[in-house]
C-alpha positions, 0 to 999 in steps of 0.5 A: 673531545672523544668519549675516551678522552673524557675524565668522567665518561658517565657524567659526559654521557649523562650531560649529552643525552639526545645530542648526537645524530650518530657515532662511530665505534669499533668492535673492540669498544662497542656501544652501550645503552648509555651511549645510545641514549646520547643519540637522537635516532641516527646511526652507529657505524661499527668498523672492524671484525664483529659487533658482539660488543654493540648492544643491539637491543639498546640500539632498537630501543633508541631508534638507532640503525647499526651498520658494520663492515663485514668481510672488510678484513678477511684478506688481511687476517688470512695473510 
């Protein structure tokens, strides 16, 4: 079940600390310290434009690499 489908997101995150190898998000949703705490290292893929909603300091603290998709929407946005 996806995080956004959880009735109590904080409880879900607390119960799953260190259980995921990584995750995928989009710039609109981002990734918080509580979410990174669920990762056992690994990677976060962030698609869309920007990554300002991703807590990069939290990613460093939890040893998570963050990848983005720069320039993927430039042509579409320009049209």
